[in-house]
Biopython code that builds the backbone (N, CA, C, O; Angstrom):
import numpy as np
from Bio.PDB.StructureBuilder import StructureBuilder

atoms = [
    (1, "MET", "N", (109.325, 157.348, 19.241)),
    (1, "MET", "CA", (108.246, 158.332, 19.466)),
    (1, "MET", "C", (108.546, 159.289, 20.617)),
    (1, "MET", "O", (108.941, 158.941, 21.730)),
    (2, "TYR", "N", (108.301, 160.582, 20.197)),
    (2, "TYR", "CA", (108.479, 161.689, 21.100)),
    (2, "TYR", "C", (107.345, 162.016, 21.886)),
    (2, "TYR", "O", (106.291, 162.173, 21.270)),
    (3, "LEU", "N", (107.342, 162.149, 23.109)),
    (3, "LEU", "CA", (106.149, 162.585, 23.991)),
    (3, "LEU", "C", (106.494, 164.079, 24.383)),
    (3, "LEU", "O", (107.505, 164.363, 25.025)),
    (4, "LYS", "N", (105.565, 165.014, 23.941)),
    (4, "LYS", "CA", (105.725, 166.335, 24.257)),
    (4, "LYS", "C", (105.692, 166.478, 25.726)),
    (4, "LYS", "O", (104.859, 165.854, 26.382)),
    (5, "ARG", "N", (106.567, 167.280, 26.288)),
    (5, "ARG", "CA", (106.791, 167.633, 27.703)),
    (5, "ARG", "C", (106.459, 169.114, 28.046)),
    (5, "ARG", "O", (106.551, 170.018, 27.216)),
    (6, "HIS", "N", (106.057, 169.293, 29.360)),
    (6, "HIS", "CA", (105.817, 170.577, 29.826)),
    (6, "HIS", "C", (107.036, 171.552, 29.712)),
    (6, "HIS", "O", (106.881, 172.764, 29.560)),
    (7, "ALA", "N", (108.168, 170.990, 29.790)),
    (7, "ALA", "CA", (109.387, 171.612, 29.692)),
    (7, "ALA", "C", (109.645, 172.379, 28.451)),
    (7, "ALA", "O", (110.331, 173.399, 28.396)),
    (8, "ALA", "N", (108.982, 171.751, 27.363)),
    (8, "ALA", "CA", (109.032, 172.284, 26.164)),
    (8, "ALA", "C", (108.601, 173.699, 25.900)),
    (8, "ALA", "O", (109.222, 174.471, 25.170)),
    (9, "GLN", "N", (107.423, 174.004, 26.587)),
    (9, "GLN", "CA", (106.899, 175.390, 26.548)),
    (9, "GLN", "C", (107.803, 176.216, 27.337)),
    (9, "GLN", "O", (108.098, 177.335, 26.916)),
    (10, "ALA", "N", (108.290, 175.767, 28.475)),
    (10, "ALA", "CA", (109.154, 176.518, 29.368)),
    (10, "ALA", "C", (110.417, 176.931, 28.580)),
    (10, "ALA", "O", (110.819, 178.093, 28.619)),
    (11, "LEU", "N", (111.010, 176.018, 27.900)),
    (11, "LEU", "CA", (112.153, 176.305, 26.997)),
    (11, "LEU", "C", (111.863, 177.335, 25.927)),
    (11, "LEU", "O", (112.681, 178.212, 25.650)),
    (12, "LEU", "N", (110.727, 177.224, 25.349)),
    (12, "LEU", "CA", (110.440, 178.255, 24.351)),
    (12, "LEU", "C", (110.251, 179.627, 24.882)),
    (12, "LEU", "O", (110.596, 180.603, 24.217)),
    (13, "ASP", "N", (109.669, 179.744, 26.156)),
    (13, "ASP", "CA", (109.453, 180.899, 26.791)),
    (13, "ASP", "C", (110.788, 181.611, 27.256)),
    (13, "ASP", "O", (110.934, 182.829, 27.149)),
    (14, "LEU", "N", (111.730, 180.789, 27.768)),
    (14, "LEU", "CA", (113.110, 181.264, 28.138)),
    (14, "LEU", "C", (113.827, 181.766, 26.796)),
    (14, "LEU", "O", (114.466, 182.817, 26.743)),
    (15, "LYS", "N", (113.648, 180.896, 25.724)),
    (15, "LYS", "CA", (114.403, 181.439, 24.523)),
    (15, "LYS", "C", (114.027, 182.765, 24.074)),
    (15, "LYS", "O", (114.847, 183.432, 23.444)),
    (16, "LYS", "N", (112.789, 183.248, 24.352)),
    (16, "LYS", "CA", (112.357, 184.598, 23.955)),
    (16, "LYS", "C", (113.126, 185.624, 24.773)),
    (16, "LYS", "O", (113.324, 186.737, 24.283)),
    (17, "HIS", "N", (113.570, 185.324, 25.980)),
    (17, "HIS", "CA", (114.222, 186.383, 26.699)),
    (17, "HIS", "C", (115.705, 186.277, 26.830)),
    (17, "HIS", "O", (116.386, 187.258, 27.125)),
    (18, "PHE", "N", (116.234, 185.039, 26.602)),
    (18, "PHE", "CA", (117.705, 184.820, 26.799)),
    (18, "PHE", "C", (118.285, 184.351, 25.546)),
    (18, "PHE", "O", (117.596, 183.627, 24.827)),
    (19, "SER", "N", (119.553, 184.699, 25.170)),
    (19, "SER", "CA", (120.267, 184.111, 24.045)),
    (19, "SER", "C", (120.899, 182.790, 24.352)),
    (19, "SER", "O", (121.192, 182.035, 23.425)),
    (20, "VAL", "N", (121.134, 182.458, 25.635)),
    (20, "VAL", "CA", (121.618, 181.103, 26.136)),
    (20, "VAL", "C", (120.817, 180.567, 27.160)),
    (20, "VAL", "O", (120.426, 181.284, 28.081)),
    (21, "VAL", "N", (120.508, 179.255, 27.077)),
    (21, "VAL", "CA", (119.788, 178.590, 28.105)),
    (21, "VAL", "C", (120.579, 177.368, 28.568)),
    (21, "VAL", "O", (121.036, 176.624, 27.700)),
    (22, "LEU", "N", (120.761, 177.122, 29.728)),
    (22, "LEU", "CA", (121.313, 176.027, 30.323)),
    (22, "LEU", "C", (120.314, 174.903, 30.663)),
    (22, "LEU", "O", (119.287, 175.152, 31.293)),
    (23, "ILE", "N", (120.619, 173.696, 30.250)),
    (23, "ILE", "CA", (119.632, 172.607, 30.451)),
    (23, "ILE", "C", (120.586, 171.565, 31.210)),
    (23, "ILE", "O", (121.603, 171.125, 30.673)),
    (24, "THR", "N", (120.194, 171.222, 32.448)),
    (24, "THR", "CA", (121.002, 170.264, 33.199)),
    (24, "THR", "C", (120.043, 169.171, 33.626)),
    (24, "THR", "O", (118.824, 169.323, 33.694)),
    (25, "GLY", "N", (120.756, 167.964, 33.931)),
    (25, "GLY", "CA", (119.998, 166.810, 34.428)),
    (25, "GLY", "C", (120.781, 165.568, 34.366)),
    (25, "GLY", "O", (121.889, 165.588, 33.830)),
    (26, "PRO", "N", (120.293, 164.475, 34.877)),
    (26, "PRO", "CA", (121.037, 163.237, 34.697)),
    (26, "PRO", "C", (121.167, 162.742, 33.417)),
    (26, "PRO", "O", (120.483, 163.261, 32.534)),
    (27, "ARG", "N", (122.007, 161.725, 33.115)),
    (27, "ARG", "CA", (122.170, 161.188, 31.804)),
    (27, "ARG", "C", (120.969, 160.499, 31.436)),
    (27, "ARG", "O", (120.255, 159.975, 32.291)),
    (28, "GLN", "N", (120.685, 160.468, 30.111)),
    (28, "GLN", "CA", (119.709, 159.649, 29.462)),
    (28, "GLN", "C", (118.315, 160.015, 29.851)),
    (28, "GLN", "O", (117.480, 159.112, 29.881)),
    (29, "VAL", "N", (117.960, 161.262, 30.160)),
    (29, "VAL", "CA", (116.547, 161.629, 30.495)),
    (29, "VAL", "C", (115.904, 162.467, 29.289)),
    (29, "VAL", "O", (114.753, 162.898, 29.352)),
    (30, "GLY", "N", (116.696, 162.651, 28.252)),
    (30, "GLY", "CA", (115.964, 163.339, 27.137)),
    (30, "GLY", "C", (116.275, 164.827, 26.923)),
    (30, "GLY", "O", (115.517, 165.554, 26.281)),
    (31, "LYS", "N", (117.451, 165.268, 27.498)),
    (31, "LYS", "CA", (117.773, 166.762, 27.423)),
    (31, "LYS", "C", (118.007, 167.175, 25.796)),
    (31, "LYS", "O", (117.491, 168.168, 25.283)),
    (32, "THR", "N", (118.764, 166.350, 25.184)),
    (32, "THR", "CA", (119.172, 166.674, 23.777)),
    (32, "THR", "C", (117.855, 166.508, 22.940)),
    (32, "THR", "O", (117.559, 167.352, 22.095)),
    (33, "THR", "N", (117.100, 165.456, 23.174)),
    (33, "THR", "CA", (115.889, 165.261, 22.454)),
    (33, "THR", "C", (114.904, 166.389, 22.674)),
    (33, "THR", "O", (114.236, 166.838, 21.743)),
    (34, "LEU", "N", (114.820, 166.850, 23.932)),
    (34, "LEU", "CA", (113.985, 168.027, 24.128)),
    (34, "LEU", "C", (114.375, 169.277, 23.380)),
    (34, "LEU", "O", (113.515, 170.015, 22.898)),
    (35, "ILE", "N", (115.680, 169.519, 23.279)),
    (35, "ILE", "CA", (116.270, 170.564, 22.475)),
    (35, "ILE", "C", (115.860, 170.473, 20.991)),
    (35, "ILE", "O", (115.280, 171.352, 20.354)),
    (36, "GLU", "N", (116.240, 169.311, 20.565)),
    (36, "GLU", "CA", (116.122, 168.998, 19.054)),
    (36, "GLU", "C", (114.581, 169.098, 18.700)),
    (36, "GLU", "O", (114.235, 169.803, 17.752)),
    (37, "GLU", "N", (113.683, 168.424, 19.427)),
    (37, "GLU", "CA", (112.278, 168.444, 19.100)),
    (37, "GLU", "C", (111.532, 169.753, 19.323)),
    (37, "GLU", "O", (110.463, 169.970, 18.752)),
    (38, "THR", "N", (112.123, 170.668, 20.196)),
    (38, "THR", "CA", (111.529, 172.002, 20.525)),
    (38, "THR", "C", (112.021, 173.126, 19.732)),
    (38, "THR", "O", (111.272, 173.982, 19.263)),
    (39, "LEU", "N", (113.394, 173.111, 19.576)),
    (39, "LEU", "CA", (114.034, 174.316, 18.963)),
    (39, "LEU", "C", (114.462, 174.143, 17.548)),
    (39, "LEU", "O", (114.521, 175.121, 16.804)),
    (40, "VAL", "N", (114.759, 172.962, 17.148)),
    (40, "VAL", "CA", (115.367, 172.710, 15.707)),
    (40, "VAL", "C", (114.211, 172.569, 14.726)),
    (40, "VAL", "O", (113.400, 171.648, 14.817)),
    (41, "LYS", "N", (114.161, 173.487, 13.808)),
    (41, "LYS", "CA", (113.141, 173.406, 12.748)),
    (41, "LYS", "C", (113.567, 172.528, 11.592)),
    (41, "LYS", "O", (114.754, 172.543, 11.266)),
    (42, "PRO", "N", (112.765, 171.815, 10.989)),
    (42, "PRO", "CA", (113.153, 170.868, 9.741)),
    (42, "PRO", "C", (113.711, 171.934, 8.702)),
    (42, "PRO", "O", (113.204, 173.030, 8.463)),
    (43, "GLY", "N", (114.856, 171.393, 8.134)),
    (43, "GLY", "CA", (115.498, 172.130, 7.157)),
    (43, "GLY", "C", (116.418, 173.286, 7.514)),
    (43, "GLY", "O", (117.033, 173.886, 6.633)),
    (44, "GLU", "N", (116.516, 173.595, 8.772)),
    (44, "GLU", "CA", (117.284, 174.762, 9.214)),
    (44, "GLU", "C", (118.591, 174.278, 9.910)),
    (44, "GLU", "O", (119.435, 175.080, 10.312)),
    (45, "GLY", "N", (118.714, 172.959, 10.030)),
    (45, "GLY", "CA", (120.115, 172.472, 10.642)),
    (45, "GLY", "C", (119.967, 172.499, 12.116)),
    (45, "GLY", "O", (118.911, 172.716, 12.712)),
    (46, "LYS", "N", (121.188, 172.244, 12.680)),
    (46, "LYS", "CA", (121.320, 172.212, 14.153)),
    (46, "LYS", "C", (121.509, 173.549, 14.798)),
    (46, "LYS", "O", (121.804, 174.546, 14.140)),
    (47, "ILE", "N", (121.346, 173.557, 16.027)),
    (47, "ILE", "CA", (121.561, 174.855, 16.853)),
    (47, "ILE", "C", (122.840, 174.592, 17.555)),
    (47, "ILE", "O", (123.252, 173.434, 17.617)),
    (48, "ALA", "N", (123.528, 175.604, 18.109)),
    (48, "ALA", "CA", (124.755, 175.424, 18.814)),
    (48, "ALA", "C", (124.466, 174.940, 20.253)),
    (48, "ALA", "O", (123.642, 175.470, 20.998)),
    (49, "GLN", "N", (125.279, 173.815, 20.576)),
    (49, "GLN", "CA", (125.103, 173.100, 21.852)),
    (49, "GLN", "C", (126.469, 172.845, 22.389)),
    (49, "GLN", "O", (127.374, 172.425, 21.668)),
    (50, "VAL", "N", (126.613, 173.094, 23.632)),
    (50, "VAL", "CA", (127.960, 172.786, 24.252)),
    (50, "VAL", "C", (127.730, 171.980, 25.459)),
    (50, "VAL", "O", (126.909, 172.318, 26.312)),
    (51, "SER", "N", (128.447, 170.913, 25.540)),
    (51, "SER", "CA", (128.494, 170.039, 26.802)),
    (51, "SER", "C", (129.701, 170.357, 27.701)),
    (51, "SER", "O", (130.839, 170.352, 27.232)),
    (52, "LEU", "N", (129.471, 170.612, 28.893)),
    (52, "LEU", "CA", (130.502, 170.737, 29.848)),
    (52, "LEU", "C", (131.122, 169.532, 30.314)),
    (52, "LEU", "O", (132.013, 169.610, 31.160)),
    (53, "ASP", "N", (130.751, 168.422, 29.856)),
    (53, "ASP", "CA", (131.320, 167.146, 30.225)),
    (53, "ASP", "C", (132.774, 167.044, 29.681)),
    (53, "ASP", "O", (133.510, 166.237, 30.249)),
    (54, "ASP", "N", (133.223, 167.700, 28.743)),
    (54, "ASP", "CA", (134.511, 167.769, 28.267)),
    (54, "ASP", "C", (135.329, 168.638, 29.159)),
    (54, "ASP", "O", (135.076, 169.839, 29.254)),
    (55, "PRO", "N", (136.340, 168.050, 29.842)),
    (55, "PRO", "CA", (137.081, 168.952, 30.713)),
    (55, "PRO", "C", (137.719, 170.268, 30.181)),
    (55, "PRO", "O", (137.878, 171.250, 30.906)),
    (56, "VAL", "N", (138.058, 170.226, 28.926)),
    (56, "VAL", "CA", (138.742, 171.396, 28.237)),
    (56, "VAL", "C", (137.580, 172.494, 28.099)),
    (56, "VAL", "O", (137.808, 173.658, 28.430)),
    (57, "LEU", "N", (136.406, 172.123, 27.631)),
    (57, "LEU", "CA", (135.209, 173.039, 27.518)),
    (57, "LEU", "C", (134.794, 173.625, 28.932)),
    (57, "LEU", "O", (134.492, 174.810, 29.068)),
    (58, "LEU", "N", (134.800, 172.727, 29.957)),
    (58, "LEU", "CA", (134.557, 173.198, 31.230)),
    (58, "LEU", "C", (135.581, 174.225, 31.762)),
    (58, "LEU", "O", (135.205, 175.243, 32.342)),
    (59, "GLN", "N", (136.850, 173.946, 31.558)),
    (59, "GLN", "CA", (137.806, 174.809, 32.085)),
    (59, "GLN", "C", (137.706, 176.200, 31.321)),
    (59, "GLN", "O", (137.894, 177.256, 31.926)),
    (60, "ALA", "N", (137.389, 176.155, 29.910)),
    (60, "ALA", "CA", (137.308, 177.416, 29.201)),
    (60, "ALA", "C", (136.126, 178.134, 29.711)),
    (60, "ALA", "O", (136.204, 179.360, 29.786)),
    (61, "ALA", "N", (134.986, 177.510, 30.090)),
    (61, "ALA", "CA", (133.851, 178.250, 30.519)),
    (61, "ALA", "C", (134.149, 178.830, 31.861)),
    (61, "ALA", "O", (133.706, 179.946, 32.134)),
    (62, "GLN", "N", (134.852, 178.173, 32.705)),
    (62, "GLN", "CA", (135.294, 178.591, 33.982)),
    (62, "GLN", "C", (136.192, 179.917, 33.915)),
    (62, "GLN", "O", (136.036, 180.885, 34.660)),
    (63, "ASP", "N", (137.052, 179.820, 33.014)),
    (63, "ASP", "CA", (138.188, 180.864, 32.853)),
    (63, "ASP", "C", (137.414, 182.038, 32.212)),
    (63, "ASP", "O", (137.680, 183.156, 32.654)),
    (64, "GLU", "N", (136.539, 181.942, 31.280)),
    (64, "GLU", "CA", (135.821, 183.155, 30.715)),
    (64, "GLU", "C", (134.800, 183.724, 31.684)),
    (64, "GLU", "O", (134.474, 184.909, 31.611)),
    (65, "SER", "N", (134.313, 182.936, 32.552)),
    (65, "SER", "CA", (133.201, 183.521, 33.382)),
    (65, "SER", "C", (133.763, 184.070, 34.786)),
    (65, "SER", "O", (133.176, 184.961, 35.400)),
    (66, "GLY", "N", (134.876, 183.502, 35.217)),
    (66, "GLY", "CA", (135.476, 183.787, 36.438)),
    (66, "GLY", "C", (134.778, 183.031, 37.592)),
    (66, "GLY", "O", (135.079, 183.224, 38.770)),
    (67, "ARG", "N", (133.873, 182.202, 37.205)),
    (67, "ARG", "CA", (133.112, 181.374, 38.181)),
    (67, "ARG", "C", (133.588, 179.900, 38.177)),
    (67, "ARG", "O", (134.208, 179.442, 37.218)),
    (68, "VAL", "N", (133.298, 179.214, 39.209)),
    (68, "VAL", "CA", (133.549, 177.878, 39.320)),
    (68, "VAL", "C", (132.290, 177.064, 39.263)),
    (68, "VAL", "O", (131.378, 177.342, 40.041)),
    (69, "PHE", "N", (132.166, 176.078, 38.401)),
    (69, "PHE", "CA", (130.942, 175.334, 38.236)),
    (69, "PHE", "C", (131.068, 174.178, 39.119)),
    (69, "PHE", "O", (130.159, 173.352, 39.189)),
]
sb = StructureBuilder()
sb.init_structure("model")
sb.init_model(0)
sb.init_chain("A")
sb.init_seg("    ")
for serial, (resi, resn, name, xyz) in enumerate(atoms, 1):
    if name == "N":
        sb.init_residue(resn, " ", resi, " ")
    sb.init_atom(name, np.array(xyz, "f"), 0.0, 1.0, " ", f" {name:<3s}", serial, name[0])
structure = sb.get_structure()
């Protein structure tokens, strides 16, 4: 059972203004569930998600941005 959260409306508002939104937080708190329940429409498939837990993806993000995370 999914409980609607206040963060869902904030995510929808951010999506109107930005093409990329970063969602961070501890493990197992519902980040992916929030995204899927709020942004993924039935029948439209998944949206692009990237996890920076993978060291290769983290390094690529750092190299492209010139910033250190």
